[in-house]
N, C-alpha and C positions, 0 to 999 in steps of 0.2 A: 373527493380529493384530487387534486391536479397532479400529473405526472411530471417528473423533472428528470431530464435526461442529460448525459454527457454527450458531446458531439464534437468531432474533429473540426478545428477552426479552419483548416485548409478547404473544407468542403463548403464553407458558407462564407467566411469573412475573415480577413487577415487583421488581427489585433495585436497590440503590444502591451507588454507589462513593464514597469519600472522598478528596479531594486536599488536600495541604497545601503551602504555599509559604513561603519564607524571604526576608527582606529584608536588604540590606546596610546597615550603619549609615552615617549621614550624617557627613561630616567636621565638625571643630570650627569655629566662627565664627573669623574673618569669612568663611571660604571658602564658595562657594555649596554647597548640598546635593548630594551625589553621586546619580547615578541608581540606582534600585533594581537589585539583582542579579537575573539571570535566576531565575525561579521554579524551585525544586527539585522535581522530580516524585518523588512517593513511590510505590513499587511497591504495587499493589493486589492483593487476592485476587479471582480471576476467578469470577464466578457461573456455575454450571453445574448441569446435571442429570445424575445417574447412572442409567442405564437398565439394568435386570437382565434376565437370560434370561426370567424369568416375567412380565415386562411391568411389574413395579413400578418405582418410581423414588424417588430421594432427592435433596434439595437438597445442593449442595456449593459450597463457597467455596475454590477451588484456590489454594494459596499457593506451591507449587512442583511442578515436573513434569520427567520425563524421557520418554524414548521408551517406557518399559515401566511407569512407576509415577507415581501423583501423591500429593501430601500436601495435605489439605483440612481445613477446619473444617465442622461441620454447620450452623452459623449464623454470620452476620458477626461476632457478639459473643463466640463461643466462644473459650475460651483454649487448650484441648487441640486437638491436630490428630490426624488419622488417616492413615496410609500405606496406600495400596491399589494392588495390581497392576492394570494395565489388562485383564489376562486375567481378572479377577474380574468384569467387567461386560461387558454386550453393546455398550454404547456410552456415550460421554461427549458431552453436548450443551453446548457453551459458548454462554452467552447473550450477546446483543448489548449491549455497553456503551452507556450513554446518550451519552457523549462521542463514541464511534464513529459512532453514528447522526447526531449533531449535525454531525460532520465530513463525513459523506457527503451531508448536505443542502447544505452549502456547496459540496462538490464538484459536485454535480448542478446547482447554480445557477451554476456556472462562477466561483465565488469561491474561486479556488485558493489564494490567499495565506493567507485565513482557514482553508480546509480543512487546508492543510499544517501550520499551527501546531497545530491539534488532533490531527492524525494523529500528529505527533511526540510529543505527550503521551501519546496512547493507547499508542503503541509502547514507551514507557518504562514506563508504568504497569502494563502486562501482560506484561512481559518475562519474569517468572518461569514463565509458561506457553508460552514460545517453542518448546519441544520438541514440542508437541502439533500435530496436524493442524488446519488451519483455525484456528488461534489468532489472536486479534485484534491481538496485537503484530506479528506477521508480516504480517498483512493491512494494518494501518496503515502499516507500513514500506514496503509495496509502493505504496499510494496516495500516500505521501509522495514516492516516485520519480515517480509520474504527475503529481503537482502540479507538481514541478520541470520535467518535460518540457513541460507545457502552458504554464507561465509562461516557457518559453525559457530556462531556467537549465540549459545544457547542462553546464557545468563542475560545477555541483552535482550534476547527474544522474550524471556520470561518477564522482564521488567516492562518491555514495550506492550506486550499482551494485557498486562495488569491495567494499564492506563489507557488502552486503545477504546475508543467509543465506535461501535459498528453500526450506528444508526443511519449513516449515509450509504452503507453498502447494500445493494439491491441484487447483485448477481449471485446466483446460487452457488457457483464454484468458489467465489470468494468467501461466502459464509461457511461453506463446508470446509474450506481451508483453515478457518479459525478453530473449527472443532479438531482439527488434526494436529494443532499445536499442543494439545494435551499429551499426545504420544511423545513429542520431543521434550516436553517438560519432565515426563516420566523417565525418559532416557537421561535427562540432565540430572535428575535427583536419584538415579540408580534404583528406581522403584520397580524391580525386575518382575516380581510376581504380578503386581497390578498391570504392568505393561503387557505381559503375556495374555492376561485375562482379557483385557480391554481390546487389545490388538487383534487377537484371534476372532473375537466377536465382530470386530469392524471388518475384517477380511472377508467375511461372509456376505457383506453388503456389496451392493453395486457401487463401485467407485471409479472416478476417472483414473487413468493409468498412472499419472504422476502422483496422485494421492495415495493410491494403493501401493506404490513404490515406497513412499515415506513410511506408511504404517508397517509394511513388511521389514523394512530396513531396521526400524526401531525394535521390532519383535525379534529380528535376528540378533541384535545386539544383546537383548535381554536373555535369550537362550544360550548364547555364547558365555554370558557371565554366569549363567546357572549351570554351566558345564554340560549342556545338552547339545552336543556337537552336531548330531544328525539333524535336529529340528532347526538349529542355527543355519546349517547348510541349505536346507530347504527354503527357509525364509529369506536367505540371502539371494537364492536363485530366483525367488518370486520377485523380490525387489529389482533385480538386474533385468529380468524380462520385461517387467512392467514399465520400467524407466527408459528402456531403449527408445529412441526417437522422441523422447519428451525432453527432460532436462539433461539427461546422460550422466549427471553428477553422481546420483545414487547408484546408477548402474556401475560407474567406475569405482566407487568405493565398495560396492558389494563384490566386484570382481577381485579386488585387492584382499578383501577379507577372506 
């Protein structure tokens, strides 16, 4: 099976995507004008490089994909498309869309509401490539979930996780984070005993600091709800120490608690 990678567009080639929006008509006078309808997101062709066994490459603008085949245009303006089996190339490098990069800049600046809006657009724009490994539709969907978690929208997170398809995620820390969401859901549903049982077991495993902080924070909330103050304090301390230098949000919440 051929490997499909995401790759920064600035490192290889500069490509542009086009988005269109539509606006709802305003009602007739004398009523006040209606608010504009949500912008419709038009699916985009995903810029990529096709890498062959001999080291040569071609530009490709992918308009559809399955696990074994892609359909693409050689240029953004081309009318005709070409179907190619993934077995015919050594690799497909998906180039980073500009909007995805902008969303990540908001995300890294802890502007999660702004980041979430852009991630949702990227998810829809590049959905035709969702069958490919490391595709930006799936990656954007993942970071949409992360934005909801960081914003404290646990109901939204639960709904998002329910419909999220992880097939395109290939990085271990992303897949592990999907597992961590069960602790946030237990916190949402106030399943305290279950949260303590699962959480204490998970804390015995080797985890990245930011994931250890999440589990410890959820466990601390459970102990606090169960009136076990000493254990709650220890868990909050674990969360605070683990999160320092990572996201800092959980550290701040643990310090307040």
